C-alpha positions as CSV (number, residue, x, y, z in Angstrom):
1,M,-19.8,-31.3,-5.2
2,R,-20.0,-35.0,-5.5
3,R,-17.8,-36.9,-3.1
4,I,-16.5,-40.4,-3.8
5,C,-16.4,-42.7,-0.8
6,R,-13.7,-45.2,-0.6
7,R,-14.3,-48.5,1.1
8,P,-12.3,-49.2,4.2
9,E,-9.7,-51.9,4.1
10,G,-11.2,-55.4,4.5
11,F,-14.6,-54.3,3.3
12,R,-16.2,-56.7,0.7
13,E,-19.3,-56.4,-1.4
14,R,-20.9,-59.2,0.5
15,N,-20.1,-60.0,4.1
16,F,-21.1,-63.6,3.8
17,P,-19.8,-66.5,1.7
18,D,-20.3,-66.4,-2.0
19,D,-22.4,-69.6,-2.2
20,E,-24.8,-68.5,0.5
21,T,-27.6,-65.9,0.3
22,F,-28.2,-63.2,2.8
23,S,-31.5,-64.7,4.1
24,G,-29.9,-68.1,4.4
25,Y,-27.0,-66.7,6.3
26,L,-29.4,-65.0,8.7
27,S,-31.6,-68.1,9.3
28,R,-28.6,-70.3,9.8
29,N,-26.6,-68.0,12.3
30,S,-29.3,-66.2,14.2
31,L,-32.2,-63.9,13.8
32,E,-30.2,-60.8,14.6
33,L,-28.4,-58.8,12.0
34,P,-24.6,-59.2,12.3
35,M,-24.2,-55.5,12.7
36,S,-26.1,-55.5,16.0
37,T,-23.4,-57.3,17.9
38,P,-21.3,-55.1,20.2
39,N,-18.1,-55.8,18.2
40,A,-19.9,-55.0,14.9
41,E,-21.3,-51.8,16.4
42,A,-17.9,-50.8,17.7
43,G,-16.4,-51.7,14.3
44,M,-19.0,-49.6,12.5
45,K,-18.5,-46.7,14.9
46,D,-14.7,-46.9,14.4
47,W,-15.2,-47.1,10.6
48,T,-17.6,-44.1,10.7
49,D,-15.3,-42.2,13.0
50,K,-12.3,-43.0,10.7
51,A,-14.3,-42.0,7.6
52,T,-15.5,-38.8,9.2
53,R,-12.0,-38.0,10.4
54,E,-10.5,-38.6,7.0
55,R,-13.3,-36.5,5.4
56,L,-12.7,-33.7,7.9
57,E,-8.9,-33.9,7.3
58,K,-9.5,-33.6,3.6
59,D,-11.8,-30.6,4.2
60,V,-9.3,-28.9,6.5
61,A,-6.6,-29.5,3.9
62,A,-8.8,-28.0,1.2
63,V,-9.6,-25.0,3.4
64,K,-5.9,-24.5,4.1
65,S,-5.0,-24.6,0.4
66,D,-7.8,-22.2,-0.3
67,I,-6.5,-19.8,2.4
68,A,-3.0,-20.1,1.0
69,A,-4.2,-19.3,-2.5
70,L,-6.2,-16.3,-1.2
71,T,-3.2,-15.2,0.8
72,D,-1.1,-15.3,-2.4
73,Q,-3.7,-13.4,-4.3
74,I,-4.0,-10.7,-1.6
75,T,-0.2,-10.5,-1.4
76,D,0.0,-10.0,-5.2
77,A,-2.8,-7.4,-5.2
78,L,-1.1,-5.5,-2.4
79,N,2.3,-5.7,-4.1
80,T,0.8,-4.4,-7.3
81,F,-1.0,-1.6,-5.4
82,A,2.2,-0.7,-3.6
83,N,4.2,-0.7,-6.8
84,S,1.7,1.6,-8.6
85,T,1.5,3.9,-5.5
86,S,5.2,4.0,-5.4
87,K,5.4,4.9,-9.1
88,Q,2.8,7.6,-8.7
89,A,4.7,9.0,-5.7
90,R,7.9,9.1,-7.6
91,R,6.2,10.7,-10.6
92,G,4.6,13.3,-8.3
93,Y,8.0,14.0,-6.6
94,R,9.7,14.3,-10.0
95,Q,7.0,16.7,-11.2
96,A,7.1,18.8,-8.0
97,R,10.9,18.9,-8.3
98,E,10.7,20.0,-11.9
99,N,8.1,22.7,-10.9
100,M,10.3,23.9,-8.1
101,D,13.4,24.0,-10.3
102,S,11.4,26.0,-12.9
103,A,10.1,28.4,-10.2
104,M,13.7,28.8,-8.8
105,D,15.0,29.5,-12.2
106,D,12.3,32.1,-12.8
107,M,12.9,33.7,-9.4
108,S,16.7,33.8,-10.1
109,E,16.1,35.4,-13.5
110,R,13.7,38.0,-12.0
111,G,16.1,38.6,-9.1
112,S,19.0,39.1,-11.5
113,A,16.9,41.5,-13.7
114,M,15.9,43.5,-10.6
115,M,19.5,43.7,-9.4
116,E,20.5,44.9,-12.8
117,A,17.7,47.5,-12.8
118,A,18.7,48.6,-9.2
119,H,22.4,48.9,-10.3
120,D,21.4,50.8,-13.3
121,A,19.2,53.1,-11.2
122,Y,22.0,53.6,-8.7
123,G,24.4,54.5,-11.5
124,S,21.9,56.9,-13.0
125,I,21.3,58.6,-9.6
126,E,25.0,58.9,-9.0
127,E,25.6,60.5,-12.4
128,T,22.7,62.9,-11.8
129,L,24.0,63.9,-8.4
130,E,27.5,64.4,-9.8
131,D,26.1,66.6,-12.6
132,A,24.0,68.6,-10.2
133,I,26.9,69.2,-7.8
134,T,29.2,70.2,-10.6
135,Q,26.7,72.6,-12.1
136,R,25.5,74.2,-8.9
137,P,27.9,73.8,-6.1
138,L,26.5,76.6,-3.8
139,A,22.9,75.3,-4.1
140,T,24.2,71.9,-3.2
141,V,25.9,73.2,-0.1
142,G,22.8,75.1,0.9
143,L,20.6,72.1,0.4
144,A,22.9,70.0,2.6
145,L,22.8,72.6,5.4
146,G,19.0,72.8,5.2
147,I,18.7,69.0,5.4
148,G,21.1,68.9,8.3
149,F,19.1,71.6,10.1
150,L,15.8,69.7,9.6
151,I,17.4,66.4,10.9
152,G,18.7,68.2,14.0
153,V,15.3,69.7,14.8
154,A,13.6,66.4,14.4
155,W,16.2,64.8,16.5
156,R,15.6,67.1,19.5
157,R,11.9,66.3,19.7
């Protein structure tokens, strides 16, 4: 990534007058470079610190915006996942409920059929006993006495 450096305020292309050359400026003022003076060094250090601080602030701001964008993406992904999971759970619940309703209906129908069969069987047994009692009353009384005797013997033991 290419960074563009801005010049600090007060910075010029040339730090000496326009009609003078750099070598002439040096020979006229002193043999030292102007940046070697304590004020120039402090100014350069301040400028460097300021530039570094600005660059770091920009980098921190960029990282913060990247983190915010990633947070938004993660939130969107989690919301999408939660919505699809919720839909699947609802679909599963609906299907289980339909299966349970179907099973309950089946059991109800089977129970009703069994009750009808039991009622029919009871009615059939009742009719058969009535017929047997009316056709052979003495045999029925003897059978009842025999069953009573067997129950009494079994009860004693």
